[in-house]
C-alpha positions in Angstrom: 86.7 121.9 92.0 89.5 121.0 89.9 91.3 117.6 90.0 94.9 118.2 91.3 97.2 119.0 88.4 100.2 117.3 90.0 98.0 114.0 89.8 97.1 114.6 86.1 100.8 115.2 85.4 101.8 111.9 87.4 99.4 110.0 85.6 100.4 111.2 82.1 104.1 110.3 83.1 103.0 106.9 84.2 101.2 106.3 81.0 104.0 107.1 78.9 107.0 105.7 80.8 105.8 102.9 82.8 102.5 101.7 81.3 103.0 101.6 77.5 106.5 99.7 77.8 104.9 97.2 80.0 101.4 97.2 78.3 101.5 93.5 77.6 102.5 92.7 81.2 99.7 94.6 82.5 97.2 92.9 80.2 98.1 89.6 82.0 96.9 91.0 85.3 93.3 90.7 84.1 93.7 87.0 84.7 94.7 87.7 88.3 97.6 88.5 90.5 100.4 86.2 92.1 102.5 88.3 94.4 104.9 86.1 96.7 105.2 88.9 99.5 102.7 90.8 101.5 104.4 94.0 102.8 102.3 95.9 105.7 103.5 99.4 105.9 102.7 102.8 107.4 100.4 105.1 105.5 103.2 107.8 105.9 103.7 109.4 102.3 107.5 109.2 102.8 107.5 105.4 103.0 106.5 103.7 99.9 107.2 99.9 99.8 107.2 99.4 96.0 109.8 102.3 95.6 112.1 101.1 98.5 112.0 97.4 97.2 112.0 98.5 93.5 109.0 96.3 92.8 107.2 96.2 89.5 103.6 95.7 89.0 102.1 92.7 90.4 105.3 91.9 92.4 104.4 92.8 96.2 100.9 92.8 97.9 100.8 96.2 100.0 98.6 97.0 102.8 99.2 100.4 104.5 97.8 101.9 107.5 98.8 104.2 110.4 102.0 102.7 112.0 101.9 99.4 110.0 99.6 97.9 112.7 97.8 94.7 112.7 95.4 93.8 115.5 95.0 90.4 117.0 92.5 87.8 115.6 89.2 89.0 116.7 86.4 87.3 115.1 83.5 89.7 116.3 81.7 90.4 113.1 83.2 93.9 113.1 84.8 95.8 110.4 88.5 94.6 110.2 90.3 96.2 107.1 93.7 95.0 108.3 92.4 91.7 109.0 90.8 91.3 105.7 93.7 92.3 103.8 95.8 89.9 105.9 93.5 86.9 105.3 93.2 87.7 101.7 96.9 87.7 101.0 97.4 84.4 103.1 94.5 82.3 101.9 93.7 83.6 98.5 96.9 84.7 97.1 99.0 82.4 99.1 101.9 84.7 99.7 105.1 83.0 100.9 106.4 86.0 102.8 104.8 88.7 105.3 106.9 91.6 105.8 106.1 94.1 108.5 107.8 97.6 107.7 108.0 100.4 110.3 110.1 103.5 109.9 111.7 106.5 111.5 109.7 109.6 112.4 106.5 107.5 112.7 103.6 109.8 113.8 101.4 106.8 114.8 104.1 105.4 117.1 104.7 108.9 118.6 101.0 109.4 119.4 101.1 106.0 121.3 104.2 106.8 123.2 103.2 110.3 124.2 99.5 109.4 125.1 98.6 111.0 128.4 95.4 111.1 130.4 93.1 113.7 128.7 95.1 113.9 125.5 93.8 112.9 122.2 95.4 112.4 118.8 91.9 111.8 117.0 88.8 109.9 117.3 89.9 107.2 115.2 93.5 107.4 115.7 93.5 107.1 119.6 92.0 103.5 119.6 93.9 102.4 116.5 97.4 103.3 118.0 96.5 102.0 121.3 97.1 98.6 119.5 100.8 99.5 120.1 100.5 99.8 123.9 102.7 96.6 124.5 105.4 98.6 122.5 104.8 101.6 124.8 105.2 99.3 127.9 108.4 97.8 126.4 109.9 101.4 126.0 108.8 102.5 129.5 110.5 99.4 130.8 113.6 99.1 128.7 114.3 103.0 128.4 112.7 104.7 131.2 115.3 107.4 131.2 115.9 107.5 127.5 116.0 111.0 125.4 112.9 111.2 123.1 114.8 110.2 119.9 115.9 106.9 121.7 112.5 106.3 122.8 110.8 106.9 119.7 113.4 104.5 117.8 112.7 101.6 120.3 108.9 102.4 120.0 109.1 102.0 116.3 111.1 98.7 116.7 108.8 97.3 119.3 105.6 98.1 117.4 106.9 96.1 114.4 107.3 93.1 116.9 103.6 94.0 118.1 102.2 93.4 114.7 104.1 90.4 114.3 103.0 88.7 117.4 99.4 89.7 116.6 99.6 88.2 113.0 100.6 85.0 114.6 97.3 84.9 116.3 95.3 84.3 113.2 94.7 80.6 112.6 95.2 80.7 109.0 98.7 82.1 109.6 99.6 79.7 112.5 98.5 76.7 110.3 100.9 77.8 107.4 103.6 78.8 109.8 103.4 75.3 111.2 103.5 73.7 107.7 106.6 75.9 107.0 105.3 77.4 103.8 105.0 81.1 105.3 107.7 83.3 106.8 107.4 86.4 108.8 109.9 89.4 108.9 110.3 92.7 110.3 112.0 95.6 108.8 112.6 99.2 109.8 113.1 102.1 107.2 115.1 105.3 107.9 113.3 108.1 106.2 116.3 110.4 106.6 119.1 108.1 105.6 117.5 105.5 103.5 118.8 102.6 105.5 116.8 99.4 106.1 117.3 97.1 109.1 116.1 93.6 109.5 114.7 92.2 112.9 116.6 89.4 114.3 113.9 87.3 115.8 116.4 85.6 118.2 117.7 88.9 119.7 115.3 91.4 118.9 118.0 93.5 117.5 117.4 95.4 114.2 120.4 94.8 112.0 121.5 97.0 109.2 121.1 95.6 105.6 123.9 95.9 103.4 123.1 98.5 100.7 
């Protein structure tokens, strides 16, 4: 079994065009990292936060999973990857900003919205995307007669808000929000247009950011 040639080629390009010109900067990372922002994004291969925000090495701390979901605070001794990443970013890295980034054509959101009795997207996917059940309820309430495209878009918006609401349930987040040294943001990225929309927390609208 051979290692994928595309990855070898990509690594060689990285070494020549990115690593070597910034070798001194990379060397400083041995002392630690100090990003100012945590971006929680979907694992979708079309949505890369470092590319979208033109972020260099060490500039943002990125967590990615299906549908950019964060569960509510639940100290049950279980295995909580998203919660652990959030805790590390907030308590160890002391980030000042948390950005939840959803996107168009999100398969995780679609799996949640289209869930019916007896259907399954996967053994692990089903319970994970069910975290977005409040978003599904919001779509059914706000757009009961909407077409699939409208319902999908609204579901993506509301899923971002679900993650933001869940993030606020973590005591170490709530404490820093109360102090005013941590900010939460929601953004939505259009895969097919390249647009980025920012959540207005007062209205629930996602407004287009100027390019």
